[in-house]
C-alpha positions in Angstrom: 129.7 163.9 113.5 133.4 163.0 113.1 135.0 163.1 109.7 138.7 162.4 109.4 140.5 162.7 106.0 144.0 161.5 105.4 145.6 162.7 108.6 149.3 162.0 109.2 151.5 163.1 112.1 155.3 163.4 112.0 157.7 164.8 114.6 161.3 165.8 114.3 163.8 164.1 116.5 167.6 164.2 116.8 167.7 161.1 114.6 165.4 162.6 111.9 161.7 162.6 111.2 159.5 160.1 113.1 156.2 159.1 111.5 153.6 158.5 114.2 150.4 158.4 112.1 150.0 157.8 108.3 146.9 158.6 106.2 144.2 157.8 108.7 140.6 158.1 107.5 137.4 157.8 109.6 133.7 158.6 109.4 131.6 158.2 112.6 127.9 159.3 112.8 126.2 160.8 115.8 125.6 158.4 118.6 127.9 155.7 117.3 130.8 154.1 119.1 134.4 153.4 118.0 137.2 151.5 119.6 140.8 152.3 118.6 143.0 149.3 119.3 146.5 148.3 118.6 149.8 147.5 120.4 151.6 150.1 122.5 153.4 152.7 120.4 151.0 152.3 117.5 149.7 155.9 117.7 146.4 155.3 119.4 146.6 158.1 122.0 148.1 160.5 119.5 145.2 159.9 117.2 142.7 160.4 120.1 144.4 163.7 120.9 144.1 164.9 117.3 140.5 163.8 117.1 139.7 165.9 120.2 141.6 168.9 119.0 144.3 168.7 121.7 146.9 168.2 119.0 147.2 169.0 115.3 148.1 166.6 112.5 151.0 167.3 110.1 148.6 167.0 107.2 144.9 166.1 106.6 141.7 167.4 108.3 139.4 166.6 111.2 135.8 167.8 111.3 133.7 167.7 114.5 130.0 168.4 114.0 130.7 170.0 110.7 133.5 172.2 112.0 137.1 171.8 110.6 139.1 172.0 113.8 142.4 171.5 112.0 141.8 174.9 110.4 141.3 176.7 113.7 143.8 178.2 116.2 144.1 176.9 119.7 141.4 179.3 121.0 139.0 178.1 118.4 139.7 174.5 119.1 139.3 175.1 122.8 135.9 176.7 122.2 134.8 173.6 120.2 136.0 171.3 123.0 134.1 173.3 125.6 130.9 173.0 123.5 131.2 169.5 122.1 133.8 167.3 123.8 134.0 165.3 127.0 137.0 163.3 128.3 137.6 160.2 130.5 141.2 159.4 131.1 142.9 156.4 132.7 144.4 158.5 135.5 141.1 160.2 136.5 142.5 163.8 136.6 140.5 164.7 139.7 141.6 167.8 141.7 142.6 166.5 145.2 141.4 169.7 147.0 137.9 169.4 145.7 135.1 167.1 146.7 133.5 164.7 144.3 130.6 167.2 143.8 133.0 170.1 143.3 135.1 168.2 140.8 132.0 167.4 138.7 130.6 170.9 139.0 133.9 172.8 138.2 133.8 172.6 134.4 130.1 173.6 134.5 130.9 176.6 136.7 133.6 177.6 134.3 131.0 177.7 131.6 128.8 180.0 133.8 126.2 177.3 134.5 124.2 178.6 137.5 122.8 175.1 138.0 126.3 173.5 138.2 125.9 172.0 141.7 122.5 170.6 141.0 123.6 169.1 137.6 126.7 167.6 139.3 124.7 166.0 142.0 122.3 164.5 139.4 125.1 162.9 137.5 126.8 161.6 140.6 123.6 160.0 141.5 123.4 158.5 138.0 126.8 156.8 138.6 125.8 155.6 142.0 127.8 158.0 144.1 125.1 160.3 145.6 126.3 159.1 149.1 129.9 160.1 148.3 129.5 163.7 147.0 131.2 165.3 149.9 134.2 163.0 149.8 137.6 164.0 148.5 139.5 161.9 145.9 141.8 160.4 148.5 138.8 159.1 150.3 137.5 157.2 147.2 138.5 153.9 145.7 140.0 153.8 142.2 136.6 152.7 140.8 134.8 155.5 142.6 137.3 158.1 141.4 136.7 156.9 137.8 132.9 157.1 138.3 133.4 160.7 139.4 135.4 161.3 136.2 132.6 159.7 134.1 130.0 161.9 135.9 132.1 165.0 135.2 132.4 164.1 131.5 128.7 163.5 131.0 127.6 166.4 133.2 128.8 168.8 130.5 126.5 167.0 128.1 129.1 166.5 125.3 128.0 165.3 121.9 131.3 163.4 121.7 133.1 161.6 124.5 136.7 160.5 124.2 138.0 157.9 126.6 141.7 156.9 126.8 142.1 153.5 128.5 139.3 154.4 131.0 139.6 151.2 133.0 143.4 150.6 132.7 144.0 151.3 136.4 141.1 149.3 137.7 140.6 145.7 138.6 138.6 143.5 136.2 135.3 143.6 138.1 135.4 147.4 138.7 136.5 147.9 135.1 133.5 146.0 133.8 131.2 148.2 135.9 132.8 151.4 134.5 132.4 150.0 130.9 128.7 149.3 131.5 128.3 152.8 132.8 130.0 154.4 129.8 127.8 152.4 127.3 124.6 152.9 129.3 125.2 156.7 129.4 126.3 156.7 125.8 123.0 155.1 124.8 120.8 157.2 127.1 122.4 160.5 126.3 123.0 159.8 122.6 126.7 160.6 122.9 129.2 159.6 120.3 131.8 157.4 122.0 135.4 157.0 121.0 137.6 154.7 123.1 141.3 153.8 123.1 141.6 150.4 124.7 143.7 147.2 124.9 140.7 145.3 126.0 139.2 143.1 123.3 135.9 142.6 125.1 135.5 146.3 125.4 136.3 146.9 121.8 133.8 144.3 120.8 131.0 146.3 122.4 131.7 149.2 120.0 129.9 149.6 116.7 133.1 150.2 114.9 136.7 149.2 115.5 139.9 150.7 114.1 143.2 148.7 114.4 146.4 150.7 114.3 149.9 149.1 113.7 153.0 151.3 113.5 150.8 154.3 112.9 148.9 152.8 110.0 145.2 151.9 109.8 145.0 148.2 109.5 141.2 147.9 109.4 138.1 149.9 110.1 134.5 148.7 110.3 132.1 146.7 112.3 133.4 145.3 115.6 131.1 142.3 115.2 
């Protein structure tokens, strides 16, 4: 499902070359879950972006579902993301001029799905927001907005879901509900789940855990 081989990432600054990631390796099977943890500045979000094909490594390769996305141009990577990948971000990324239903339906409509509104309504019901489908983001609480974002991610039926600090802007109680939702849908849909998180309790729920420190892979394996 996800195969990562010796990826490194360097960027050029006015002070010279900055190494963000160094020789990261990973193997994650379909339906498994992985937590990427480490202090701020350790390269977690950069790694997530590379895994999702939003960025390219300086060296090494990333394969999603048997496709080497590091050998593709942006158009090719975008096609793989559209077919394979879902995202849940800390800041929700909802369009303020669209209702909850329209926000969830939009990526489906862009794919030409004629059942986009029906599918969006189904997933909003799955996250407990069937009574809020006509509300705009400004009319929703932070937890409700994140539930809309989760519904949007799963509505496209991705085989891999990437989540970058998905509960970072939420209070503890609401965050726990979102975490439960992510793992329940992960299990029911058979979606591979990759999380960046500072929360040790959340990381412990994943089957695997990778710890990064200064861009280096400290450990990888069972989170138990």
